[in-house]
N, C-alpha and C positions, 0 to 999 in steps of 0.2 A: 219717308220713302221717296219723296219727290227728288231728293238728292240722288237716289238710285236711278231716277228717270230724267236726269238732267239733260240727257241727249235728245229727249223728245221735244220736237218743235211742232209736230202735227198730231192732233188728236182726232181720230176717226171713229165714228160710232155707227153701228147698226141702228135701225129704228125700232121695229116691232119686238116687243118683249125684252128690249134692252134699255130704251129710254123711258119705258113705263113698266110697271110690274106685271108679271104674267097673270097675277090675280085679277087684273082688269078684265081679262078674258076677251079682249077685243078681237084677237086673231081667231077665236072660235067662231065669231060672227062672220068673219071673212071666209073662214074654212067652209062654213055652211053655204055661203054664196058661191064659192067655187064649185062645190058639189052640185048646187042647183044649175049652174052654168053648164057643167059637163053633162048632167042628166038631160037638160033641154037640147043641147047640141047633138048628143048621140041618141036621143030618144030611147033611153034605157032606164032600168030600175035604179033606185037610190043606191042599192048595194053595188051594182056594176059601176055606177058613176064614182063611188068612193074608191073602188079598186083601181079604176083608170086614173083617177086623180092622184092617188098615192104612187102608182107605178110611174107616172110621168114625173112626179116630184123627185123620186129617187133616181130615175134614169137621166133626167134632163136638168136637174137643179131646181126648177120650178114647174108647176103644172102648166103655166103659160107657155114655157119653152116647148114642152111636149105637145101642147095643142097647136102651136104654130108649126112645129115640124111635121106633125101627123095629120093635121086637119086645116092648115092654112088660116087659123083664127087671126082676126084683126086684134092686135094687142091693145089698142085704145078702147075698142068696144068691150073687150074682156075686163080690162082694169077699171073702167068706169062702172061696170056691173058689180064686180066683186068687192069694190071699195065703197059701195053705197050702203054703209052701215051706220048704226047709231053710235056716235062717238061720245055721248054723255057719260059712258063708263069710264072715261079718262078724266083724271083730276090733275090740276097743276101741282107740281112738286117744287116748292120754293127752295128746299134744300139743294136740289139738283140744279135749279136755275142759278143759285148763288155759287155753287161749286164750279159750274161751267164758266161763269163770268170771271172767276178768279184764276182759272187755268191759264198759264202763260202759253202763247203760241196760237196756231191756227186750229180751227175746229170745223169738221165737216161731217155730214151724214152720208153713209154709203148703204143703200138699200136696194133690195130686189123688188120693191114696190115702185110707184112712180111719184114724181115730184108733187103733183097736185094733192095726192093722198097724204104724202109725208108732210106737206105744208099744213094740212088740216090737223094732223096729229100734233105737230109741234105747237100749233096755235092753242090747242086744248091743254097742252102741258105747260104753257107759258114759256116756251122755248123758241118762239119765232125769231127772236133777235140773237139767239145764242150761236148760230152757225153761219159760216161764210157761204156755204153752198150745200146743195143736195145732189149727190151723184146717184142717179136712179137707173132703172132697168132700160129706159130708152138710151141713156148715155152709154150703156155697155153694149149697145147693138143687140140687146136681148140675149146676151150671153151672161147669165147670172152668176153670182157667187154660188159655188166655189170654183167656177171657171177661172183659171189663172189670168186669162186675158182681161177679165173685169178689173183685177187689181192693178195690172200694168196700165190699163187705160185710165184708171183713177189717178195714178201717179203722174202720167203724162199730161192729163188734163189740167192738173193744178201744180205741176212742177214740184212734186213731193219726192223727197229722198226717203226711200223705205227705211233706211237705217235711222232716220230721225222721226219715224212715225210710229204711233201706237194705235192698234185697232181693237175695239171692244165689240164683242158678239155674244149672243146667247146660243147660237148654233156652233158647237165646237168644230164641226167639219169645215166651217167657213173660215176658220182661223189658220188652217194648215197652209193654204197658198200664201197667206199674208206672212207667215213665219218663213216660208221658203224664199221670199224675196227680201227678208231682213227686217220685217216689222216686229215690234214688241207686241205680244198678244195678250189679251185679257178675256177670259171666258166668264160670262155671267151664268153661274150655275143656279138657275132658278126653277128647274123642272120643265122647261119648254123644249129641251133638247130632244129631237126626234130621231137622230141617227147615232146611237151610242157607238163609240169607237174606243177599243181598249188602249189604243195608242194616245197618250196625252202629252207626249214629249214636245209637241209644238205649242203648248200653252205655257206662257210665262207666269201669269197670275190668274188665280181662280177666286172670284168674289161672288157674294150672294146679293149684295145691295150696292148698286152703282153709286148712288148719291153718298152713302156712308163711306165707301172706299175712296171716292174723290176727296171728301173732307179729310179723311185720315192721311192721305198722301200730302195734302196741302198743309196740314198741321204738323207734319213730321219735322 
């Protein structure tokens, strides 16, 4: 299959539930911290905090963007709080480390989280040396995926030709803007998708296990 992807020079990966399995349940810990942050900020019930959290996620792309727009929240304070979680649930994936090392071309992480958090995750996964850069929420000026400007900013920042780029994500909706500018798209269908979309025409490849898929295309 790598012959079918011979045009790919740039391999771009989402972080959470993409570079580690959804079964690690790390994002559930973060989700709980987000709920706690919202509850404390608004002095409301856990149920109301959950409603606000998810409403902002769907309307703004991330809960953070909604909190910044509606309440002027400091993004650094928020991110430090919600990412203060136990990362021992993550384990190094040697197969993925090996596959990424063998991939020809540039490799980057594109995340709605921040670089300090992403760095900790990559370290736990044994992937600290696998990527050229982390393009995070600060770099997008807090306009998160799936905002089209985030993708254009990524390409501008690293001089990436979208037609020579492949993007891997577990959130299908975040692939649509990538496809719109000419990227090859890979959806990790692992059960973490939160926004079902009947339109799947913007997805080029659907895979269940990233490490296995990368090894398959490398051995093709």
